[in-house]
N, C-alpha and C positions, 0 to 999 in steps of 0.2 A: 506522532505515530502511535503513542500509548493509547490515545482516545480510540483509535481504530482497533487496536489490539484488544482493549478491554471490551469493546462492543462485540467483537467477534467471539471472544471467550464466553461472555454471558448469553450470547444468542446462538451458541453452537448447536443447541437442540431444537431451534426454531427454523421453519422454512420461510414463513411469512412473519415479518417483524411487527406483529400487532396481535392483541388478545382476542382474536375471533377464530372460531372453529373452521376447519376446511370446508365443511358442508355449508356453513353460512356464507363464506367467501364465494363458493361456487354458485350459490343462489344469486348473489349480487352480480357476479360475472355474467350469468344468464340474463339478468335484467338490463344489462347494458344494450343489448340488441343492436350491436354495431353491424354495419354493412361489411361484407368481405373486402379485405384490402384497406380497411380503415387505418388511419395513422394515429399512433399513440405516443404520448410523452409521459414518462415516469420521472418525476422531479427528485425522487429519493428512493431508488430502486432496491436498496439493500441487497439481498441475495438474488433478487429478481424473480421470485416464484410467482407473485401475482402478475407482474408484467408478462411473464412467459405464458401463464394460463390464459390471459386475454389474447395474446398473439396466436396461441394454438386454437382457441375457441373460434376466432373470427378470421383466421388467415390474415391477420393484421401485420403491419410493419410499424417501425417506430424507433424512438430514441430512449435510452435509459441513462439517466444521470446518477452517478454514485461516486462520492469523493473517496471512499475507502478503497485502497489498493487491494486489501484482503477480500472484500466483497466483489471487487471487479474481477479478481482471479476466478472466483466461483461463478460469476456471471458469464465470463467468456466460455467456460467449460459447458455450462448449461445451454447457452445459445448454440454452441457448436453441435451438441448432441440432440437438442429438441427442435430447433428451427434452423437447420443448417443452410437451407436455401432461401431464407427470408431476408429481406432488407432490414437489417438491424444495426443501429449505431450505438456503441457503448462509450459514454463520455465520463472520464475520470476527472470530475471537477465538482465544485459547488454549483447549485442551480443558478445563483446570481451571477456566476461567471460565464454562463452559457447564453449566447445571443440567439433569440428566437424571433422569426418573422411573425407578424400579427396574423391571426386566423389561419394557422398552419397545421392544426391538429384536430382530430375528431374527438379525442379523449385526452384529458389531463388527469394523471393519477398522482396523488400526494398522500402518502400513508405514514402516520406517526412521525411527522417531521415538520419543522417550520423553516423551509428553505430560504425564505426572505426575512426571517426574524420576527414576523408578525403575521397573525392569521388574516387580518384584514388585507394586508399586502399580498398574501397568497391568493386570496379571492381576486384582487385587482389584476395581478399579473396573469392569472389563469384566464380571466375574462378576455384579456388582450390576445392571448395565444390560441385559444380554442375558437374553432369556426362557429358561425351562427348555426344553431341546431346541434352543436357539439355538447359534450358533457364534461363535468368535473367530478371525479370520485375522490372524496376526501376522507381520510381517517384521522380522527382527532381525539385527544384526551379532553375530558370536561369535568368540571366540578359537579358533584352530585348534591351539593348543598349550597344555598346562596351565601352562607357564611362559613367557609372552610376553617378548620382548626388553625389558629395562628401559629401554634408550635410546628405544625406540618409545613406551613408556608415558610417559616424560618429555616426548617431543614432543607427544603427545596431551594432556598436562596432566591426566591422570586416574590413578586407582589401578588396580591389576590387577583389582580387583573391579568395575570399570566394565562389563565384559562377562563373559558366561558362556561355557562351551564349548557346542557344539551339543547334547549330551545334557543339559547342565544347564538349558538353556532349556526343554526338554521337562519336566524334573523340576520346575522352578518352577511350570509350569502344573498339574502333577499335585498339587502341594502346595496349590494354590488350588482343588482339586476339579474341575478340568477333565479331560476325557478326551482324550488325544491321538488324533487321527484320521489325520493325514497330515503328513509333513514332507519337504521337499526343500531342497537347497542349490544355490547358484550355482556353476557351474564356474569354474575359474581364467580361462578365456577370457571368460566373461560379466563377471567382475569387471574384468578388464583392459579390456574394451570400455567398461564403465561409466566407469571412471576415465579412460580415453583420451578419451572424449567430453567429459568435464569439462575436461580440459586443452585440447582442441581449441576448445571454446566460449570459454574464457577468453582464449586467444591470439588468436582471431579478433576478440573484442570489444576487446582491447587495440590491435590494429592499426587497428580502425575508430573508436576513441575515445581517441586519444592525449591530448587536452586535457581529458578528464573529470577532475573533482576527486578521484575515487576511483581513478584509473588506477594510481597508485603502490601503493596498498594492495592492490588486486586482483592486480597483478603479483607483489608479494612473497608474498602469502598463497597464491595458486594454485601458484606455482612451488615454494614450500616444501612444500606438500602433495604435489605431483607427485613431488618427490625423495624424500620420506619414504615414499610408497607404493612407489616402485620399490626402495628400500633395505630397507624392513621390512614395509610394509602387505600386500603381495601374498603374503607368507609367514606373516603373523601373524593376519590377519582373514579370516573367511569370512562368508557371508550365507545365512540360512535363511528359508524361508517355512513357517509352522507353522499347522495347522488344528486347533482344539480344539472340543470339544462340551461344553455344559453339561448 
């Protein structure tokens, strides 16, 4: 439960859990060009803002998977107020626990998450779930350098192969028979803003909750992440939004 709590604390100031401006996201939503009534699956909905924008824009229906009970509470309220008459299913689970029939969605959305533990597997599972002529909208962090700083890799606790470069993300989609349709990346200002809001939210929460049993852990983790981002992250990692066609 602490993982969900920490995530909700550091994302308190975000509506969409990725470092792209609202205007850029709206442009991509328009590019989806879904037919009215399209069926959408969000594999890691977070607070559900992007999922709901797509439903509102296209009169779509669909399912939103999100394991965090804290985000699910927010999702339920937003669905009730923004698309009260729409057929929407909210699933409090991990994506790998959710059984999906093949070719049952017009759009799969997966933003800032590895729901199956591996990017290649995300492509493969999405290929099976999306209908022929359907789309995958993927948001993914990527290395900005072919040789990322080993100290930053040590801090992240992952291997160099945990992320691809921007072009390699697209190439992975091609290997799974997807057709790349559109790709855009976050600017440095957008990523700075995203990370800055996380720091702001954590520090405000710490000021307001000094006696919380998790305050020490939140303080240590959030400040270590802040320092590592300023030292390495803002030079090593970028974020891209990728639209693929099946």
